[in-house]
C-alpha positions as CSV (number, residue, x, y, z in Angstrom):
1,M,-6.5,17.4,15.8
2,Q,-5.3,16.7,12.3
3,I,-5.0,13.4,10.5
4,E,-2.4,13.5,7.7
5,P,-1.0,10.8,5.4
6,Y,2.6,9.8,5.8
7,L,4.0,8.2,2.7
8,F,7.1,6.1,2.4
9,F,9.1,5.9,-0.8
10,D,11.7,3.5,-2.1
11,G,14.5,6.0,-2.5
12,N,12.7,8.4,-4.8
13,C,10.8,10.6,-2.4
14,E,12.4,13.8,-3.5
15,T,11.6,13.1,-7.2
16,A,8.0,12.2,-6.3
17,L,7.5,15.4,-4.3
18,A,8.9,17.5,-7.1
19,F,6.4,15.7,-9.4
20,Y,3.5,16.4,-7.0
21,Q,4.6,20.0,-6.7
22,Q,4.0,20.5,-10.4
23,C,0.8,18.4,-10.6
24,L,-0.9,19.9,-7.6
25,D,0.6,23.5,-7.7
26,G,1.9,22.7,-4.2
27,K,5.2,23.2,-2.4
28,I,7.7,21.2,-0.4
29,V,7.6,23.0,2.9
30,T,10.3,21.1,4.7
31,L,12.8,18.6,3.6
32,H,15.4,16.9,5.9
33,R,18.0,14.5,4.7
34,Y,19.5,11.6,6.5
35,A,22.9,13.4,6.2
36,G,23.6,15.5,9.3
37,S,21.1,13.5,11.4
38,P,22.1,11.1,14.2
39,M,21.2,8.3,11.8
40,E,23.8,9.3,9.2
41,T,26.5,6.9,10.6
42,Q,24.1,4.0,10.4
43,L,23.5,4.3,6.7
44,P,25.3,3.4,3.5
45,S,26.9,6.5,1.8
46,E,24.5,6.3,-1.2
47,W,21.5,6.8,1.2
48,K,22.7,9.9,3.1
49,N,21.1,12.4,0.7
50,K,17.8,10.5,0.7
51,V,14.8,12.2,2.4
52,M,14.5,11.5,6.1
53,H,11.3,13.6,6.5
54,A,9.4,16.1,4.3
55,T,6.2,18.0,4.4
56,F,4.2,18.8,1.3
57,E,1.4,21.3,1.0
58,A,-1.2,22.1,-1.7
59,G,-4.5,23.8,-1.5
60,G,-4.3,24.3,2.3
61,H,-3.8,20.6,2.9
62,R,-0.6,18.6,3.6
63,F,1.0,15.2,3.8
64,M,4.3,14.0,5.0
65,A,6.8,11.7,3.3
66,S,10.2,10.1,3.5
67,D,12.4,7.4,1.9
68,R,12.2,4.1,3.8
69,M,15.2,3.1,5.7
70,P,17.7,0.8,3.8
71,G,17.1,-2.8,4.6
72,Q,13.4,-2.3,5.3
73,P,11.3,-4.0,2.6
74,F,9.2,-1.7,0.4
75,A,5.8,-3.3,-0.3
76,G,4.6,-0.4,-2.5
77,H,1.6,1.7,-1.8
78,A,-1.4,-0.5,-1.3
79,G,-4.8,-0.4,0.5
80,F,-5.3,3.4,0.2
81,S,-5.5,6.2,-2.4
82,M,-4.8,9.9,-2.1
83,S,-7.9,11.9,-2.7
84,V,-8.0,15.3,-4.3
85,N,-11.3,17.3,-4.3
86,I,-11.5,20.4,-6.5
87,P,-15.0,21.8,-6.0
88,G,-16.8,23.3,-9.0
89,D,-13.8,23.4,-11.4
90,A,-13.9,20.3,-13.7
91,A,-11.4,21.8,-16.1
92,R,-8.8,22.2,-13.3
93,G,-9.7,18.7,-12.0
94,E,-9.1,17.2,-15.4
95,K,-5.7,19.1,-15.7
96,V,-4.7,17.8,-12.3
97,F,-5.8,14.3,-13.2
98,K,-3.9,14.3,-16.5
99,A,-0.8,15.6,-14.8
100,L,-0.9,12.9,-12.1
101,A,-1.5,10.2,-14.7
102,T,1.6,11.2,-16.7
103,G,3.8,8.0,-16.8
104,G,1.3,6.2,-14.7
105,M,-1.9,4.2,-15.3
106,V,-5.5,5.4,-15.5
107,T,-7.8,2.9,-13.7
108,M,-11.0,5.0,-14.2
109,P,-11.0,7.8,-16.8
110,F,-11.9,11.3,-15.6
111,A,-15.6,11.7,-16.6
112,T,-19.0,12.8,-15.4
113,T,-20.4,10.3,-12.9
114,F,-23.9,9.2,-12.0
115,W,-23.7,11.3,-8.8
116,G,-23.0,14.4,-10.9
117,A,-19.4,15.0,-10.1
118,H,-16.4,14.7,-12.4
119,F,-14.2,11.9,-11.1
120,G,-11.3,9.6,-12.1
121,M,-8.8,7.3,-10.6
122,L,-5.2,6.5,-11.4
123,V,-2.0,5.0,-10.2
124,D,0.9,7.5,-10.7
125,K,4.4,6.6,-11.9
126,F,5.5,6.1,-8.3
127,G,2.8,3.5,-7.7
128,L,0.6,5.8,-5.6
129,G,-3.2,5.6,-6.1
130,W,-5.1,8.9,-6.6
131,M,-8.8,9.8,-6.9
132,V,-9.6,13.2,-8.4
133,N,-13.1,14.5,-7.6
134,C,-14.8,17.7,-8.8
135,E,-18.3,18.2,-7.3
136,T,-20.4,20.5,-9.4
137,A,-22.8,23.0,-8.0
138,S,-26.2,21.5,-7.2
139,P,-28.9,22.8,-9.5
140,G,-31.5,25.0,-7.8
141,P,-35.1,24.0,-7.3
């Protein structure tokens, strides 16, 4: 069994995935548009090239995403955050954090925490919350 996030965007899914591809050194594995699907005739022409379904992978993990259907309200991304864990590599974690924060808003700066990890939180330019965590190796006895 796998549990994977499925994110809905307000018409900018492909742009968001391209951004995440750069930030997370990931890749868009699949991308299907509404055009050519059975739903094509039910959509306004400006929506046909939007993303009906996509799969994104980075670091051996994945999430899925699409553009919401026209007429469905978009309430934004609320009540959850995407979490990235980069064990033992605080420099890479900070690089990922800064990349994701570009054009967005840092809600907790990336810094060493009381639990010994490097950690930070942000909302990216697409309104999606992220937490970046870098556990450091535990000191020996």
